[in-house]
C-alpha positions in Angstrom: 0.0 0.0 0.0 1.4 3.3 -1.0 1.2 6.6 0.9 -1.9 7.8 -0.9 -3.8 4.6 -0.2 -2.8 4.8 3.5 -4.2 8.4 3.7 -7.5 7.4 2.0 -7.9 4.4 4.4 -7.4 6.6 7.5 -10.0 9.1 6.2 -12.6 6.3 5.6 -12.0 4.9 9.1 -12.5 8.3 10.7 -15.8 8.9 8.8 -17.1 5.5 9.9 -16.3 6.4 13.6 -18.2 9.7 13.4 -21.3 8.0 11.9 -21.5 5.4 14.7 -20.2 7.0 18.0 -21.8 4.2 20.2 -19.7 1.5 18.7 -16.3 0.6 20.1 -15.6 2.7 23.3 -18.2 3.8 25.8 -18.8 7.5 26.4 -17.6 9.4 29.4 -19.0 8.5 32.8 -21.6 10.6 34.4 -20.0 13.6 36.2 -16.7 13.2 34.5 -15.2 16.2 32.6 -15.7 16.1 28.8 -13.0 14.7 26.7 -11.1 17.1 24.5 -9.1 16.4 21.5 -5.5 17.4 21.3 -2.1 16.3 20.5 -1.1 13.1 22.3 1.7 13.0 24.8 5.0 12.0 23.4 5.5 8.2 23.4 1.8 7.2 23.7 1.5 6.1 20.1 -1.7 8.1 19.7 -1.9 10.5 16.8 -3.5 14.0 16.6 -7.1 14.1 17.5 -6.8 11.5 20.3 -9.0 12.2 23.3 -7.3 13.6 26.5 -8.8 14.2 30.0 -8.2 17.6 31.7 -7.8 17.2 35.5 -9.9 19.4 37.8 -8.1 22.5 39.4 -7.3 21.8 43.1 -8.8 24.4 45.4 -7.5 24.8 49.0 -10.4 25.8 51.3 -9.9 29.1 53.2 -6.9 30.1 51.2 -7.7 33.7 50.6 -5.5 36.6 49.3 -2.1 36.8 51.3 -1.4 39.9 53.4 1.2 42.4 52.2 4.7 41.2 52.8 7.1 43.5 54.8 10.5 44.1 53.1 13.2 41.9 54.6 16.1 43.7 56.4 19.4 43.9 54.8 21.8 41.3 56.0 24.1 43.8 57.7 21.1 45.4 59.4 19.6 42.2 60.7 20.3 42.3 64.4 19.1 38.8 65.0 21.6 37.4 62.5 24.5 39.7 63.6 24.0 38.7 67.3 23.8 35.0 66.5 26.4 32.3 66.3 26.3 32.5 62.5 27.2 36.2 62.7 30.3 35.7 65.0 32.8 36.1 62.1 31.3 39.4 61.2 31.5 40.6 64.8 35.1 39.7 65.0 36.0 41.4 61.8 34.1 44.5 62.9 36.3 44.7 66.0 39.3 44.8 63.7 38.0 47.1 60.9 36.1 49.7 62.9 39.0 50.6 65.3 41.4 50.6 62.3 39.1 53.1 60.5 39.1 55.3 63.5 42.8 55.2 64.1 43.2 56.2 60.4 40.8 59.1 60.8 42.4 60.3 64.0 45.9 60.0 62.5 47.2 57.7 65.2 50.6 56.2 64.2 51.6 54.3 67.4 51.0 54.0 71.1 52.5 53.5 74.5 50.3 51.2 76.6 49.7 51.5 80.4 48.6 48.5 82.3 47.8 48.4 86.1 45.2 47.8 88.7 41.6 48.9 88.1 40.4 48.1 91.6 41.4 51.3 93.4 40.0 54.8 93.0 42.6 57.5 92.8 43.3 60.3 95.2 43.1 63.8 93.7 45.0 66.9 94.8 42.6 67.8 97.6 41.2 64.8 99.5 39.6 61.9 97.8 38.5 58.9 99.9 40.3 55.7 99.0 37.9 53.0 98.0 38.3 49.5 96.7 36.0 48.5 93.8 34.0 45.3 93.7 35.7 43.9 90.6 38.1 44.8 87.8 36.5 47.8 86.0 33.4 47.8 88.2 31.6 51.0 89.2 30.3 49.4 92.5 32.3 49.5 95.7 33.4 46.2 97.2 31.7 45.0 100.4 32.5 47.0 103.6 34.5 44.1 105.1 36.9 44.3 102.1 37.3 48.1 102.2 40.5 49.6 103.6 40.3 50.4 107.3 40.0 54.0 108.4 42.5 55.4 110.9 39.8 55.4 113.7 38.9 51.8 113.1 42.6 50.8 113.3 43.1 52.8 116.5 40.1 51.3 118.3 40.8 47.8 117.1 37.7 47.5 115.0 39.5 46.8 111.8 40.1 43.2 110.6 43.5 42.0 109.5 42.4 42.2 105.9 41.2 45.7 106.3 44.5 46.8 108.0 46.4 45.3 105.0 44.1 47.0 102.6 44.6 50.3 104.3 48.3 50.1 103.8 47.9 49.0 100.2 45.4 51.8 99.5 47.9 54.4 100.3 50.5 52.7 98.2 48.1 52.3 95.2 47.1 55.9 95.5 50.8 56.8 95.1 51.0 54.6 92.0 47.9 56.4 90.6 49.6 59.7 90.9 52.9 58.3 89.4 51.0 56.9 86.4 49.3 60.3 85.9 52.6 62.1 86.1 54.4 59.7 83.7 51.6 60.1 81.2 51.9 63.8 81.4 55.7 63.7 80.8 55.3 61.3 77.9 52.5 63.2 76.2 54.2 66.6 76.4 57.4 65.1 74.8 55.5 63.2 72.1 53.6 66.3 71.1 56.9 68.0 70.3 57.9 65.3 67.8 57.7 66.7 64.2 55.1 64.4 62.5 51.9 64.6 60.5 50.6 61.9 62.8 50.2 61.5 66.5 53.1 59.6 68.0 53.3 57.4 71.1 49.7 58.1 72.2 49.0 57.0 75.8 46.6 54.1 75.7 44.9 52.1 78.5 42.2 49.6 79.1 39.7 52.5 79.5 38.6 51.7 83.1 39.3 53.2 86.5 42.4 53.0 88.7 45.8 53.1 86.9 44.0 53.1 83.5 42.2 56.3 84.5 45.4 57.8 85.8 47.2 57.3 82.5 44.3 58.7 80.4 44.0 61.6 82.9 47.7 62.5 82.7 47.6 62.6 78.8 44.4 64.6 78.9 45.9 67.2 81.3 48.9 67.5 79.0 46.7 68.3 76.1 47.2 65.2 74.0 44.9 62.6 72.5 44.5 59.4 74.6 43.0 56.0 73.8 40.7 53.8 76.0 40.1 50.2 75.0 37.2 49.1 77.2 35.7 45.7 77.4 32.1 44.7 77.9 31.8 42.8 81.2 28.9 41.0 83.0 28.7 43.7 85.7 28.2 47.4 85.6 31.3 49.3 84.3 32.0 52.4 82.3 34.9 54.2 80.6 36.8 56.9 82.5 36.0 60.5 81.5 39.5 61.4 80.4 39.6 59.3 77.2 39.4 61.3 73.9 35.8 60.7 72.8 36.7 59.7 69.3 39.2 57.2 70.6 36.8 55.5 73.2 36.5 51.9 72.2 34.3 49.1 73.5 35.2 45.5 72.7 33.3 42.3 73.2 36.2 39.9 72.4 39.2 40.0 74.7 41.5 38.7 72.0 40.6 41.5 69.6 41.3 44.0 72.4 44.7 42.3 73.0 45.5 42.5 69.3 45.1 46.3 69.3 47.1 46.7 72.5 50.0 44.8 70.9 49.8 45.9 67.3 50.2 49.6 67.8 52.4 49.6 70.9 56.0 50.8 70.7 56.3 50.7 74.5 54.6 49.2 77.5 54.4 50.4 81.1 53.3 47.9 83.7 52.1 49.3 87.0 51.0 47.1 90.0 47.9 45.2 89.2 46.2 41.8 89.3 45.4 39.0 86.9 44.6 41.2 84.0 47.8 43.2 84.3 49.9 40.0 84.7 48.1 38.5 81.6 48.8 41.5 79.4 52.4 41.9 80.6 53.4 38.3 80.1 51.7 38.1 76.7 53.8 41.0 75.4 57.0 39.6 77.0 56.3 36.3 75.4 55.9 37.9 72.0 59.2 39.7 72.5 61.0 36.6 73.9 60.0 34.5 70.9 60.7 37.3 68.5 57.2 37.0 67.1 56.9 40.8 66.7 59.1 42.2 64.0 59.7 45.3 66.1 61.5 46.4 69.3 59.3 47.2 72.2 60.4 49.0 75.4 58.9 47.5 78.5 59.0 49.3 81.9 57.9 47.4 85.0 57.0 50.1 87.6 57.2 49.5 91.3 60.0 47.2 92.1 58.9 46.5 95.7 55.5 45.4 94.6 56.6 43.1 91.8 59.3 41.5 94.0 56.6 40.4 96.4 54.4 39.1 93.5 56.9 36.8 91.7 60.5 35.7 91.7 61.9 35.8 88.2 65.4 34.8 89.4 63.9 31.4 90.4 62.8 31.0 86.8 66.4 31.6 85.7 67.8 29.3 88.3 65.6 26.4 87.2 66.2 27.0 83.5 62.6 28.0 82.8 63.8 31.2 81.2 67.2 32.4 79.9 69.1 35.0 81.9 68.9 37.3 78.9 65.1 37.2 79.1 65.4 39.5 82.2 66.7 42.1 79.7 63.3 42.2 78.0 62.1 44.8 80.6 63.5 47.5 82.8 62.4 48.4 86.4 61.5 51.9 87.5 60.3 53.5 90.7 59.8 57.1 89.8 57.9 58.8 86.9 61.1 60.6 85.9 63.1 57.4 85.7 60.4 55.6 83.7 60.2 58.5 81.3 63.9 58.4 80.7 63.7 54.7 79.8 60.7 55.3 77.5 62.3 58.3 75.8 65.6 56.5 75.3 64.0 53.3 73.9 61.6 55.1 71.6 64.3 57.4 70.3 66.9 54.7 69.7 64.5 52.1 68.2 62.4 54.5 66.1 63.0 58.2 66.0 66.8 58.0 65.4 66.3 55.6 62.5 63.6 57.8 61.0 65.8 60.9 61.3 68.8 59.1 59.9 66.8 57.9 56.9 65.5 61.4 56.2 69.0 62.9 56.5 70.5 60.4 54.1 67.8 61.1 51.5 68.2 64.9 51.9 72.1 64.7 51.6 71.8 62.7 48.5 69.4 65.3 47.0 66.6 62.8 46.7 64.0 64.5 48.9 61.3 63.1 46.5 62.5 59.6 47.5 61.6 60.0 51.1 58.3 58.2 50.4 59.9 55.4 48.4 58.7 52.0 49.4 55.7 53.3 51.2 52.4 51.5 50.9 48.8 52.7 51.2 48.9 51.6 54.8 51.8 53.9 55.5 49.8 56.9 54.2 46.6 56.0 55.8 48.0 54.7 59.1 48.2 53.5 61.7 51.6 51.7 61.9 50.5 48.1 62.3 53.1 45.9 63.8 54.3 43.1 61.5 54.8 39.6 62.8 57.5 37.2 61.8 56.5 34.1 59.8 
């Protein structure tokens, strides 16, 4: 059978089916949707015109028009996300990038960090009652039984042994407060006289009371900028009022706060203190001992009598725990004037002398335009971030 005969045969069969619709297949059942003709699905073997069934549209009862949808917050404005465990990385990076941006804006090149006890209030020039605080950085006084004894209580025998010891210590700590204040004044006045388009050797503290307040206060009174790096704690605490407002920082992560203490510091002054002071001091000494920091840092340990009572470094040398030369990583001082001499000498020898010599060499060679050779964007924008050895 040729193609023409096949077409004629198909037409005849189609005409016969139309003339006798009851023969062959039964019609649609009652209630079923009518059959419609259309192209068959691929692979069914049915040609055009085959009957297909259209399924009914599913209707969900009670599903009316949806209410208007509020615009979702931007990811960086989503407080729930930023404060969640998933947002931790962003919080950590923020405690690096935000301080860096402020240091650049305020033209801070490097710092001198003061550490010391936060648990004593200072004594001003007139008559300030000595008071022990409840905890490091706290604004609440400690319980009465832990406060230093008053002279009358000692004379009448009403003071406990702890209170008598605290009374002696209170006088001593008040002296350290005034010494830290005086040293910060001397350092700031000297640093302000250094020719530079950036602020050099800016006095920096943990931002709290006690020795930290004394350091910020001395720099403030000398007319210089001063940095406070506070930390959020479970109890009530606040920054001291002598910090330069634009350089008042609040950290959540201790390790990010430590990074900024170490990375900008060209010198460290350690006044009498507790666990926090010991932690910061030995961390910097360890970085210097292991030569992890690719810079020289001058460390002054203030108050020989106090520190000799706290630990015996000679015992570490005798047992071989540290090398004898490790004792040269820091220098003791007992007066603000002596501490300032050590700081000025170390900062001049390690940094200022080298900078002046480099400028003089370039000027003598007639290459003033090469003074900026080798500088990076970081050098122009500041601050001077300490490099670490690989």
